[in-house]
C-alpha positions in Angstrom: -11.6 -4.0 -12.3 -10.2 -3.6 -8.5 -6.5 -2.4 -7.4 -5.8 -3.7 -4.0 -2.4 -1.5 -3.5 -1.6 -2.6 -0.6 -1.6 -6.5 0.3 1.1 -8.8 1.2 0.6 -11.9 -0.6 3.5 -14.1 0.2 1.2 -15.2 2.8 -0.1 -17.5 0.4 2.7 -18.9 -1.1 1.1 -22.3 1.0 -2.0 -22.9 0.0 -1.2 -22.0 -4.0 -2.1 -18.7 -4.7 -4.6 -19.4 -7.0 -7.3 -21.0 -4.5 -7.2 -17.3 -3.0 -6.8 -15.4 -6.0 -10.0 -17.4 -7.3 -11.7 -16.5 -4.1 -11.6 -13.0 -4.5 -14.6 -13.1 -7.5 -16.3 -15.8 -6.0 -16.7 -13.8 -2.6 -17.7 -10.4 -4.2 -21.0 -9.0 -5.3 -19.6 -7.4 -8.2 -18.1 -9.8 -11.2 -15.4 -7.9 -11.5 -11.2 -8.3 -12.1 -9.0 -7.6 -9.9 -5.2 -6.4 -9.6 -2.8 -6.6 -6.5 0.3 -4.6 -5.7 2.2 -7.2 -2.9 4.1 -5.3 -0.2 7.5 -6.6 1.4 8.8 -5.6 4.4 12.2 -7.4 4.3 15.2 -9.1 2.8 13.6 -12.2 3.7 10.7 -11.9 1.2 11.6 -10.2 -1.5 12.3 -13.4 -3.3 8.8 -14.7 -2.4 7.1 -11.4 -3.7 9.1 -11.5 -7.1 8.6 -15.2 -7.1 4.2 -14.1 -6.9 4.8 -11.6 -9.3 6.5 -13.6 -12.4 4.0 -16.5 -11.6 0.4 -14.6 -11.3 0.1 -11.6 -14.2 -2.2 -9.7 -12.2 0.1 -9.1 -9.2 2.5 -6.6 -9.0 5.6 -6.5 -6.8 6.9 -3.6 -4.5 10.5 -4.3 -2.2 11.1 -2.5 0.5 12.5 -2.6 4.2 9.7 -1.8 6.8 10.9 0.7 9.8 9.9 -2.4 12.1 13.2 -4.6 10.7 15.5 -1.9 10.2 16.9 -3.2 13.5 17.6 -6.5 12.2 19.2 -6.7 9.6 22.3 -5.5 8.0 21.6 -2.0 6.5 24.3 -1.4 4.3 24.0 -5.1 2.8 20.1 -4.8 2.5 20.7 -1.4 0.4 22.9 -3.1 -2.1 20.4 -6.2 -2.4 17.5 -3.6 -2.7 19.2 -1.5 -5.7 20.6 -4.9 -7.6 17.2 -5.7 -7.5 15.8 -2.1 -9.1 18.0 -3.0 -11.8 17.4 -6.3 -12.6 14.0 -7.0 -11.9 10.3 -5.5 -13.0 9.4 -4.0 -9.7 6.4 -1.6 -9.5 6.8 0.4 -6.4 9.0 0.8 -3.2 7.4 -0.4 -0.1 6.4 -0.9 2.3 8.9 1.5 3.8 8.5 4.2 6.6 8.8 5.6 10.2 7.0 4.5 13.4 7.8 6.5 16.3 5.2 4.4 18.6 6.4 3.8 21.9 8.0 0.4 20.9 9.6 1.6 18.0 11.1 5.1 18.6 14.0 3.8 20.2 15.3 3.2 16.7 14.3 6.5 15.6 17.5 7.3 14.1 18.4 4.2 12.4 14.6 4.5 11.1 15.7 7.4 9.7 18.7 6.9 7.6 17.2 3.9 6.1 13.8 5.6 5.3 16.1 8.2 3.3 18.4 6.2 1.4 15.1 4.4 0.3 13.8 7.1 -0.8 16.6 8.3 -2.7 16.5 4.7 -4.7 12.8 5.6 -5.8 13.9 8.6 -6.9 17.0 7.2 -8.7 15.0 4.5 -10.0 11.7 6.8 -10.5 9.1 4.2 -9.0 6.4 5.4 -6.8 6.4 4.7 -2.5 4.0 2.8 -0.4 4.5 4.6 2.8 3.9 3.2 6.7 3.8 6.1 9.1 2.7 6.2 12.5 3.7 9.4 15.1 6.2 10.2 12.8 4.8 12.6 10.4 7.1 16.0 10.7 10.0 14.3 9.6 8.3 11.8 6.9 7.2 14.9 5.7 10.4 17.1 6.0 11.9 13.5 4.4 9.4 14.2 1.4 9.2 17.9 1.0 13.5 17.9 0.2 13.0 14.4 -1.9 10.4 14.6 -4.3 8.8 11.1 -4.8 4.7 10.3 -5.6 3.1 7.6 -3.7 0.8 6.4 -1.3 0.0 6.9 2.5 -1.0 3.5 3.3 -4.0 3.1 6.1 -3.8 7.0 6.9 -5.9 7.9 10.0 -5.0 11.3 10.3 -6.5 14.6 10.7 -8.0 16.6 7.7 -5.0 19.1 7.5 -2.2 16.3 7.9 -3.4 14.3 5.2 -3.3 17.4 3.1 0.0 17.8 3.4 0.5 14.5 1.9 -1.7 15.2 -1.1 -0.2 18.7 -1.5 3.3 16.6 -2.3 1.5 14.1 -5.0 0.6 11.5 -2.6 -2.9 9.1 -2.8 -4.6 8.3 0.5 -4.7 4.4 1.0 -8.2 3.0 2.3 -8.7 -0.1 4.5 -11.2 -2.2 6.4 -11.0 -0.2 9.3 -13.6 2.5 7.5 -15.9 -0.1 7.7 -16.0 0.4 11.6 -18.6 2.6 13.6 -16.4 4.6 15.9 -13.6 4.6 13.1 -14.8 8.4 12.6 -11.5 9.9 11.6 -11.1 7.5 8.4 -15.2 8.5 7.3 -14.0 12.4 7.6 -11.1 12.1 5.2 -13.1 10.1 2.6 -15.8 12.5 2.9 -13.3 15.3 2.5 -11.0 14.4 0.0 -14.2 12.3 -2.1 -12.6 10.1 -4.7 -10.1 12.1 -6.7 -6.7 11.2 -4.0 -8.5 7.7 -2.9 -7.4 4.3 -3.5 -8.2 1.1 -2.2 -6.0 -1.5 0.0 -6.9 -4.4 2.2 -3.4 -4.6 3.9 -4.3 -8.5 3.9 -3.4 -10.0 5.9 -3.2 -7.5 8.9 -6.6 -6.0 8.8 -10.0 -7.3 9.0 -13.4 -5.6 8.3 -15.9 -4.6 11.0 -17.4 -8.4 12.3 -15.4 -10.2 10.4 -13.7 -13.3 12.0 -11.1 -13.5 9.9 -9.3 -11.4 6.6 -10.4 -11.9 2.9 -9.0 -10.1 -0.3 -12.5 -9.8 -1.3 -13.2 -7.4 2.1 -12.1 -4.8 -0.9 -15.5 -4.5 -2.1 -16.8 -3.6 1.6 -14.7 -1.2 1.6 -15.5 0.5 -1.5 -19.5 -0.2 -0.3 -18.5 1.9 2.6 -16.7 4.3 0.9 -19.8 4.6 -1.9 -22.3 5.3 1.1 -20.4 7.8 2.7 -19.9 9.8 -0.3 -23.3 8.7 -1.4 -22.4 7.3 -4.5 -22.5 3.9 -6.7 -20.0 1.2 -6.0 -19.0 0.9 -9.8 -17.9 4.8 -9.1 -15.8 3.9 -6.4 -14.5 1.3 -8.1 -13.4 2.9 -11.9 -12.4 6.2 -9.8 -9.7 3.9 -7.6 -8.4 2.3 -10.4 -7.7 5.1 -12.1 -5.9 6.6 -9.0 -3.9 3.5 -8.5 -2.9 3.1 -12.3 -1.7 7.0 -12.3 0.4 6.6 -8.9 1.5 3.3 -9.7 2.5 3.6 -13.7 0.0 0.7 -14.5 -1.3 2.2 -17.3 -1.5 -0.3 -20.1 -0.6 -3.4 -18.3 -3.4 -4.5 -16.1 -4.9 -7.3 -19.0 -0.8 -9.1 -18.0 2.7 -7.9 -18.0 
């Protein structure tokens, strides 16, 4: 069993998702089953994510507002809609949410912070894990998470070991994606070796991340991520899959649900 803890499957609404889901098994080196946690970025894709999770028993949806889109929405209205969906729909997690203070987005720092805090309060209220996007905003992110106790995954984290440990100490797992396959991704390699399998989960961030030497992203790239982790940790791929799946089941409360919802 593989769990892809962070992907964007609404890109699969056309052509049909089943074609791509079947391709995962066809392209892997192991005969495995897979489950996916598909992430939203704004209210514009919430219904499509829910549609996917309702249509495919191994797809679980996370709803949230990505910091890149904070300036493009009616925040108050969107938060009310999000709250109502958490009340009425079987949503697995809050995501993709976070803070991005890189040069292009930091002009909206205050708006991002306010939106993020409100969403974290929702996760706390509904006891949902969160999938976090964070760029150049770790101090503010950790301040919020230290004051509002939630758990989840910091997706695609490429930080120092010390900074990553701060998230782990708050109950978070670290999401590892195709970037780890790149030869120059030393920081990612160091994180994998430092944490071992205890605090790591697999992700593709499909379709936004490609593995090294690939011309296109595939859901099956997750196997290559697992293989690279196994190489770094000097263990078997099967061990990587087993432990990261258990970690994902724990953090996303999927125990007993992976055979179908």
